[in-house]
C-alpha positions in Angstrom: -8.7 30.0 52.8 -12.5 29.8 52.8 -15.1 30.8 50.2 -18.6 31.9 51.2 -21.7 33.5 49.7 -23.2 36.8 50.7 -26.4 36.9 48.8 -25.4 36.5 45.1 -21.7 37.4 45.5 -18.9 35.0 46.3 -16.3 36.1 48.8 -13.0 34.7 50.1 -11.4 35.0 53.5 -8.1 34.0 54.9 -7.0 33.1 58.4 -4.8 30.9 60.5 -5.9 27.3 61.0 -5.8 25.9 64.5 -2.8 23.6 64.8 -4.9 20.6 65.8 -6.9 20.9 62.5 -4.0 21.3 60.2 -3.5 18.5 57.6 0.2 18.0 56.9 1.1 18.4 53.3 -2.4 19.5 52.1 -3.9 22.8 51.1 -7.6 22.8 51.9 -10.2 24.9 50.1 -13.6 25.1 51.7 -16.6 26.2 49.5 -20.1 26.0 50.8 -22.9 25.5 48.3 -25.3 28.4 47.9 -28.2 26.0 47.5 -28.3 22.3 48.0 -27.7 20.2 44.9 -27.8 16.5 43.9 -24.7 14.5 43.9 -22.8 14.8 40.6 -23.0 12.0 38.0 -19.6 10.3 38.5 -19.4 9.3 34.8 -19.7 12.9 33.6 -17.7 14.3 36.5 -15.0 11.6 36.0 -14.8 12.4 32.3 -14.4 16.1 33.2 -11.5 15.3 35.6 -9.8 12.9 33.1 -9.8 15.6 30.4 -8.4 18.1 32.9 -5.6 15.7 33.8 -4.7 15.0 30.2 -2.6 18.1 29.8 -1.6 18.9 33.4 2.1 18.9 34.3 2.1 18.9 38.1 -1.3 17.6 39.0 -1.3 13.8 38.7 -3.9 12.4 41.1 -7.5 13.3 41.8 -9.7 11.5 44.3 -13.4 12.2 45.0 -14.9 11.3 48.4 -18.4 11.4 49.8 -18.7 11.0 53.5 -15.3 9.3 53.6 -16.4 6.9 50.8 -14.1 7.0 47.8 -16.3 7.4 44.8 -13.7 8.0 42.1 -9.9 8.2 41.8 -7.9 8.9 38.7 -4.1 8.7 38.6 -1.7 9.8 35.9 1.7 8.2 35.4 4.4 9.2 33.0 5.7 5.9 31.5 8.5 7.3 29.5 9.9 10.6 28.5 12.4 11.5 25.8 13.5 14.7 24.1 13.1 14.7 20.4 15.7 16.1 18.0 13.9 18.5 15.7 14.7 17.3 12.1 16.5 19.8 9.8 13.6 19.4 7.3 11.1 20.9 9.8 10.6 24.7 9.7 10.8 25.9 13.4 9.5 29.4 12.8 5.9 30.2 12.3 4.8 32.1 9.1 4.4 35.5 10.9 7.5 34.7 13.0 5.6 35.0 16.2 6.6 31.6 17.5 9.8 29.6 17.3 9.9 25.9 18.1 12.8 25.5 20.6 12.4 21.9 21.7 10.0 18.9 21.8 9.5 16.3 24.4 7.6 13.1 23.9 5.9 11.2 26.8 3.9 8.1 27.2 1.1 8.6 29.7 -0.9 6.0 31.6 -4.1 6.9 33.3 -5.8 4.5 35.8 -9.3 5.0 37.2 -11.2 3.3 40.0 -14.9 4.1 40.1 -17.4 3.0 42.7 -20.7 1.9 41.1 -24.0 0.6 42.5 -26.1 -1.8 40.5 -29.5 -0.5 39.9 -31.0 -4.0 40.0 -29.2 -5.6 42.9 -27.8 -2.5 44.7 -24.5 -4.3 44.8 -21.6 -2.0 45.3 -18.4 -2.7 43.3 -15.3 -0.9 42.0 -14.6 -0.8 38.3 -11.0 -0.5 37.2 -10.1 1.1 33.9 -7.0 2.2 32.1 -5.8 4.1 29.1 -2.4 4.8 27.6 -1.8 7.9 25.5 1.0 9.8 24.0 1.7 13.5 24.5 4.1 15.8 22.6 5.0 19.1 24.1 6.6 21.8 22.0 8.3 24.6 23.8 7.9 27.9 22.0 9.7 31.1 22.1 7.5 34.2 21.5 8.6 37.3 19.7 6.2 40.1 18.8 6.6 43.8 18.1 5.7 46.4 20.7 2.7 47.5 18.7 1.4 43.9 18.4 2.0 43.4 22.2 0.1 46.6 23.0 -2.8 45.6 20.8 -2.9 42.2 22.4 -2.9 43.7 25.9 -5.6 46.2 24.9 -7.8 43.4 23.5 -7.2 40.6 26.0 -6.0 42.6 29.1 -3.0 40.4 29.1 0.5 40.9 27.8 1.9 38.2 25.4 4.3 35.8 27.2 7.9 35.4 26.3 7.5 31.7 25.9 4.7 29.2 25.9 3.9 25.6 25.2 1.8 23.7 22.6 0.8 20.1 23.5 -0.7 17.3 21.5 -2.4 14.3 23.0 -3.2 11.2 20.9 -3.3 7.4 21.0 -0.5 5.4 19.3 -1.0 2.1 17.6 0.5 -0.1 20.3 -1.2 1.7 23.2 -3.9 -0.5 24.7 -7.4 0.9 25.0 -9.4 0.9 28.2 -8.7 -2.5 29.9 -12.3 -3.1 31.1 -15.7 -2.4 29.7 -16.0 0.9 31.5 -15.0 3.4 29.0 -17.2 6.2 30.3 -14.5 8.0 32.3 -12.1 8.2 29.4 -14.6 8.5 26.6 -13.7 12.2 25.9 -10.0 11.8 26.4 -9.6 9.1 23.7 -10.0 11.0 20.4 -9.3 8.1 17.9 -11.0 7.6 15.6 -13.0 10.8 16.2 -11.6 14.3 16.0 -9.9 15.8 19.0 -10.6 19.2 20.5 -8.9 22.4 21.2 -8.1 22.9 24.9 -7.8 26.4 26.4 -7.4 25.2 29.9 -10.5 23.1 29.4 -11.9 21.7 26.2 -13.8 24.0 23.8 -16.3 23.0 21.2 -13.7 23.6 18.5 -12.5 20.4 16.9 -8.9 20.0 15.6 -9.7 18.2 12.3 -7.5 15.2 13.2 -7.6 12.4 15.9 -5.7 14.3 18.6 -6.4 16.9 21.2 -4.4 20.2 21.2 -3.8 22.4 24.2 -2.2 25.7 23.9 -2.4 29.4 24.7 -5.0 30.0 22.0 -7.2 33.1 22.3 -10.9 32.2 22.3 -14.0 34.2 21.5 -15.9 35.7 24.4 -18.0 32.5 24.8 -14.7 30.5 25.0 -16.1 27.9 22.7 -14.0 28.6 19.6 -11.0 30.5 18.4 -11.1 34.2 17.6 -10.3 34.9 13.9 -12.0 38.3 13.7 -9.8 40.7 15.6 -6.6 41.1 13.5 -4.0 40.5 16.2 -5.9 37.6 17.7 -6.3 36.1 14.3 -2.6 36.3 13.6 -1.7 34.8 17.0 -4.1 31.9 16.6 -3.0 31.4 13.0 0.6 31.1 13.9 0.0 28.9 16.9 -2.1 26.5 14.6 0.8 26.5 12.1 3.1 25.3 14.9 0.4 22.7 15.7 0.7 21.5 12.1 4.5 21.3 12.3 4.4 19.4 15.6 1.8 17.0 14.2 4.0 16.4 11.2 7.0 15.7 13.5 4.9 13.1 15.5 3.8 11.4 12.3 7.3 11.3 10.8 8.7 10.0 14.1 6.2 7.1 14.0 7.2 6.3 10.4 10.9 6.2 11.5 10.0 3.6 14.1 8.0 1.7 11.4 10.9 1.9 9.0 13.4 0.6 11.6 11.2 -2.4 12.4 10.6 -3.1 8.7 14.4 -3.2 8.0 14.8 -5.6 10.9 11.9 -7.9 10.6 11.0 -7.8 6.9 13.8 -6.6 4.7 16.5 -8.7 6.4 14.5 -11.8 5.8 13.4 -11.0 2.2 14.4 -13.3 -0.6 13.6 -12.1 -4.1 13.0 -15.6 -5.4 11.1 -16.9 -2.5 7.7 -16.4 -0.9 7.8 -14.7 2.5 7.6 -17.1 5.4 4.8 -16.8 7.9 6.6 -14.7 10.5 7.8 -12.2 7.9 4.3 -11.9 6.4 2.8 -11.4 9.8 5.4 -8.7 10.6 4.6 -6.9 7.3 0.9 -7.1 8.1 1.4 -5.6 11.6 3.5 -2.8 10.1 0.8 -2.0 7.5 -1.8 -1.8 10.3 0.4 0.5 12.3 1.1 2.7 9.3 -2.6 2.9 8.6 -3.3 3.9 12.2 -0.7 6.8 11.8 -2.3 8.0 8.6 -5.8 7.9 10.1 -4.6 9.7 13.2 -3.1 12.7 11.4 -5.2 12.9 8.3 -7.1 16.2 8.4 -10.8 16.5 8.0 -13.1 19.5 8.2 -13.1 21.0 11.7 -16.1 22.5 13.4 -17.5 25.0 14.2 -14.7 26.9 12.4 -13.2 25.1 9.4 -10.2 27.4 9.5 -8.6 25.5 12.4 -8.5 22.2 10.4 -7.5 24.1 7.2 -4.5 25.8 8.9 -3.3 22.7 10.6 -3.6 20.7 7.4 -1.8 23.3 5.3 1.1 23.6 7.7 1.3 19.8 8.3 2.7 19.8 4.7 4.2 23.3 4.4 6.4 23.1 7.5 8.6 20.3 6.1 10.9 20.5 3.1 10.6 16.8 2.6 7.7 14.8 1.2 5.3 12.9 3.4 6.7 9.5 4.5 4.6 6.4 4.0 5.1 2.7 4.3 5.4 1.2 0.8 5.9 -2.3 -0.6 9.6 -1.6 -0.2 9.7 0.0 3.2 9.3 3.6 4.3 9.6 6.0 1.4 8.7 9.6 0.4 5.1 9.7 -0.9 6.2 11.2 -4.2 8.3 8.1 -5.0 5.4 5.7 -4.1 2.5 4.9 -6.4 -1.1 4.0 -5.8 -1.6 0.2 -6.2 -3.2 -1.3 -9.2 -4.3 -4.9 -8.9 -3.8 -5.5 -12.6 -0.2 -4.6 -12.4 0.9 -6.0 -9.1 1.7 -9.4 -10.7 4.6 -8.0 -12.7 5.7 -4.8 -10.9 7.8 -6.0 -8.0 10.5 -3.3 -7.9 8.3 -0.2 -8.0 7.3 1.0 -4.5 3.5 1.0 -4.1 1.2 1.6 -1.2 0.1 -1.7 0.4 -3.5 -2.4 -0.6 -4.7 -2.4 3.0 -3.1 1.0 3.7 -4.6 2.5 0.5 -8.1 1.1 1.0 -8.1 2.0 4.7 -7.1 5.7 3.9 -8.8 6.0 0.6 -10.4 9.4 1.3 -7.1 10.9 2.4 -5.2 9.4 -0.5 -7.8 10.7 -3.0 -7.2 14.1 -1.5 -3.4 13.8 -1.8 -3.8 12.5 -5.4 -5.9 15.5 -6.3 -3.2 17.8 -4.8 -0.6 16.1 -6.9 1.3 14.6 -3.9 0.8 11.0 -4.9 0.4 9.5 -8.4 -1.0 6.4 -10.0 1.3 4.0 -11.9 2.3 5.5 -15.2 3.6 4.0 -18.4 7.0 5.5 -17.6 6.9 3.5 -14.3 6.3 0.3 -16.2 9.2 1.1 -18.7 11.5 1.9 -15.7 10.7 -1.5 -14.2 11.2 -3.3 -17.5 14.6 -1.7 -17.9 15.8 -3.0 -14.6 15.1 -6.7 -15.0 13.8 -9.6 -17.1 10.2 -10.7 -16.4 9.3 -14.3 -15.7 6.9 -15.9 -18.1 4.0 -15.5 -15.6 4.9 -11.8 -15.1 5.2 -11.3 -18.9 1.6 -12.7 -19.3 0.4 -10.3 -16.6 2.2 -7.4 -18.2 0.9 -8.1 -21.7 -2.7 -8.6 -20.3 -2.4 -5.2 -18.7 -1.1 -3.7 -21.9 -4.0 -5.1 -24.0 -6.5 -3.5 -21.6 -4.5 -0.3 -21.2 -4.2 0.1 -25.0 -8.0 -0.4 -25.5 -8.9 2.2 -22.9 -6.3 4.8 -23.6 -4.8 6.1 -26.7 -1.2 5.1 -27.0 1.3 6.4 -29.5 3.4 4.3 -31.9 6.4 5.5 -29.9 5.0 4.0 -26.7 4.4 0.7 -28.5 7.9 0.5 -29.7 9.3 1.5 -26.4 7.4 -1.3 -24.6 8.4 -3.9 -27.2 12.0 -2.9 -27.2 12.3 -2.7 -23.4 10.4 -5.8 -22.3 12.7 -8.8 -22.2 11.5 -12.4 -22.4 13.6 -15.6 -21.9 14.0 -17.5 -25.1 16.3 -20.5 -24.7 19.4 -19.4 -22.9 19.1 -15.7 -23.7 16.7 -12.8 -23.0 15.3 -11.1 -26.0 13.2 -8.0 -26.4 9.6 -8.5 -27.6 10.4 -6.5 -30.7 12.7 -9.3 -32.0 9.8 -11.8 -32.2 7.8 -12.3 -35.4 5.4 -15.2 -34.7 3.1 -16.7 -32.2 1.9 -20.2 -32.2 -1.8 -21.0 -32.5 -2.7 -24.2 -30.5 -4.6 -25.4 -33.6 -1.2 -25.7 -35.3 -0.6 -28.8 -33.3 3.2 -28.1 -33.0 3.1 -26.7 -29.5 5.3 -29.5 -28.1 7.6 -29.5 -31.2 10.5 -27.1 -31.8 9.4 -23.7 -33.0 11.3 -21.1 -35.0 13.6 -18.9 -32.7 11.5 -15.8 -33.5 8.4 -17.4 -32.1 7.0 -16.1 -28.8 7.0 -18.8 -26.1 3.7 -20.6 -26.1 3.4 -20.4 -22.3 3.1 -16.6 -22.7 0.7 -16.5 -25.7 -1.6 -19.4 -24.9 -4.1 -17.3 -22.9 -4.5 -14.6 -25.6 -6.6 -14.5 -28.6 -4.8 -14.0 -32.0 -6.5 -10.6 -32.4 -5.1 -9.5 -29.0 -1.6 -10.5 -29.9 -1.7 -8.7 -33.2 -3.0 -5.6 -31.4 0.0 -5.7 -29.1 2.5 -5.6 -31.9 1.7 -5.0 -35.6 4.7 -7.2 -36.5 3.5 -10.3 -34.7 1.8 -12.8 -37.0 0.4 -16.2 -36.5 2.9 -19.0 -37.3 1.8 -20.8 -40.4 2.2 -24.5 -41.1 4.4 -23.6 -44.1 6.8 -21.4 -42.0 6.9 -24.0 -39.3 7.7 -26.8 -41.8 10.5 -24.9 -43.4 12.0 -24.6 -39.9 11.5 -28.1 -38.5 12.7 -30.0 -41.6 16.2 -28.5 -41.0 16.4 -30.2 -37.6 18.8 -33.3 -37.7 16.2 -35.4 -35.9 13.8 -34.9 -38.9 15.9 -37.4 -40.9 17.4 -39.5 -38.1 14.6 -40.0 -35.6 11.6 -42.0 -36.7 9.6 -40.7 -33.7 10.4 -37.1 -34.4 9.7 -37.4 -38.1 6.3 -39.2 -37.4 5.3 -36.5 -35.0 6.2 -33.8 -37.5 4.2 -35.5 -40.3 1.2 -35.8 -38.0 1.4 -32.0 -37.5 1.4 -31.6 -41.2 -1.5 -34.1 -41.6 -3.7 -32.2 -39.1 -3.5 -29.0 -41.1 -2.8 -30.2 -44.6 -6.3 -29.7 -46.0 -6.3 -26.1 -44.8 -3.1 -25.2 -46.5 -3.4 -23.3 -49.8 -2.3 -25.2 -52.9 0.7 -22.9 -53.6 1.9 -23.5 -50.0 1.4 -27.2 -50.4 3.6 -27.3 -53.5 6.3 -25.4 -51.6 6.2 -27.7 -48.7 6.3 -30.7 -51.0 9.4 -29.2 -52.7 11.1 -28.9 -49.3 10.3 -32.5 -48.3 10.8 -34.4 -51.6 14.4 -35.1 -51.0 14.2 -35.5 -47.2 14.6 -39.0 -45.7 11.8 -38.4 -43.3 9.6 -41.5 -43.8 10.3 -44.3 -41.3 10.4 -47.7 -43.0 11.4 -51.2 -41.9 14.6 -50.6 -43.8 15.3 -47.2 -42.1 14.6 -43.6 -43.0 13.7 -43.1 -46.7 12.5 -40.4 -49.0 8.7 -40.5 -49.7 9.1 -41.8 -53.3 11.3 -44.6 -51.9 8.7 -45.7 -49.4 5.7 -48.0 -49.8 2.4 -48.3 -47.9 2.1 -51.5 -45.9 -0.5 -52.7 -48.4 2.3 -53.4 -50.9 3.5 -57.0 -50.1 5.0 -58.2 -53.4 8.4 -58.6 -51.8 9.4 -58.9 -48.1 12.4 -56.5 -48.3 10.6 -53.4 -49.7 11.0 -50.2 -47.6 7.5 -50.4 -46.3 6.4 -47.5 -44.1 6.3 -48.1 -40.3 4.2 -45.7 -38.3 2.7 -46.0 -34.8 -0.2 -44.2 -36.3 -0.2 -43.5 -40.0 -0.3 -39.8 -41.0 -2.9 -38.5 -43.5 -2.7 -40.7 -46.6 -3.3 -37.8 -49.0 -0.2 -36.1 -47.5 1.9 -39.2 -48.0 0.7 -39.6 -51.6 1.3 -35.9 -52.3 4.8 -36.4 -51.1 5.3 -39.4 -53.5 4.8 -42.4 -51.3 3.9 -45.6 -53.3 0.8 -47.6 -53.0 1.8 -50.2 -55.7 5.1 -51.7 -56.9 6.9 -50.1 -59.8 7.0 -52.3 -62.9 10.8 -51.9 -63.4 11.4 -53.0 -59.9 9.2 -56.1 -60.3 11.0 -57.1 -63.6 14.4 -56.6 -62.0 13.4 -58.7 -59.0 11.9 -61.5 -61.3 15.2 -61.8 -63.3 17.3 -61.9 -60.2 15.2 -64.7 -58.7 15.4 -66.8 -62.0 19.2 -66.4 -62.1 
């Protein structure tokens, strides 16, 4: 077959080829130029050929020669191909029932290019090799329309609707390498990520898809073939339903990727996870890699405004969600979960919420615009008070986690109005270790102020652990619970004097008396009298003759006799305290007379 020009019209003619000129296995097309032209720019021409090969089924190799010099060659190889089972959750019928998704096939495609280039400076000729690996998804569709619809389509387009057709997606997966050399020109328009892809109707149109993937299908364009026709009713319905299947196919590709991520997570992260141990380096690295892969999937299929017609992106976006009965899958801190069960991360709560699935910070920050959109649509939520209560019901927090939780509660309460019911729910649900048991916060009555000086001494059972309260101001602790009060010296004394060591251990007694000494002058007189009444009969004063009551004990300045119970302290407590308790600075007259008579006898 030969093509030739006759004035401004192009004609074709057929005829037998002489046997000696026949090329075995090749079909040759001859087309003379009407007017001479410059040689094509191989970068632009190569990009055009690469885009054309992206969706071809039979054509896999294109080579460009000039005077027997190979200027460019592009080869496409199918790396792997597998049929995909359509999940039951995916709706296979388009909204207007024009298309039915029958089957889906996934392929990995590698494209290699060799381009002859000439250096402008040195005129050196060299060949640049480049490579790209992409994924394609082909959805085979059954077509069913009414006779009236088919007639209208034929009248409008001069073509009768097919009985079956195919919709194809082309995109780059996370683990597919990019161009292997610095020459990315040939494949620049075939690699959509991170830019939007285009709608292909044989060749690419100006219409973008709204996500990072190209879509090829039997769309019906406008007369200019640059965008889709949404004006004529039958064409609008056809394009609308084909775009709905595009949304469905995109969702299937996204979910398939999340299934792979979930399988790897279970194998490389979950199986090595120990709740009481920090992740080892290999596990942490595997988690980070999966987070990056998950983020890539989100960025690939998140929908943005398409151009020139925003309807294309809007339709694909809507049916990306509508064509599945299940919620969107995402990678969370606890593996792949439905988005509705996962929460937006909050740095102030991450220290104590370890069971609640949340989005990894890197995934959330990397897809913030998409997540904000999903949050606005009610598809993902922030961590709520109910989530916190649910976590607290399931386990007992460590002391560090309890500190973080209370710090969050102080800030949350100051920013948001909370009801008394919420306060009581939190205090009754949150458990803290106290001794050998775990008690709810509502059972505690006191917190210890460091100025009390008794931090390293026994505290009443209903006192919050100091390790929890030490970073809080007294006003903050009182704001957490209206029941909590600062432990007074009087209350502490009433508790500590009942300890057996108070009357048997000189070191323990001295330490307790020093605590009393440090705060004695600040104690109201009434409380002082009550404390004195508690201590007056306690043998809590270390002397050289053993433990004695205060009124049986003497200061070391009393040296009338060598066998008096003189107080023995490593560091003497406040003298006023000892005197108030009844300790003696001078010998009693009756004692002196009795001793004098004994010595004369």
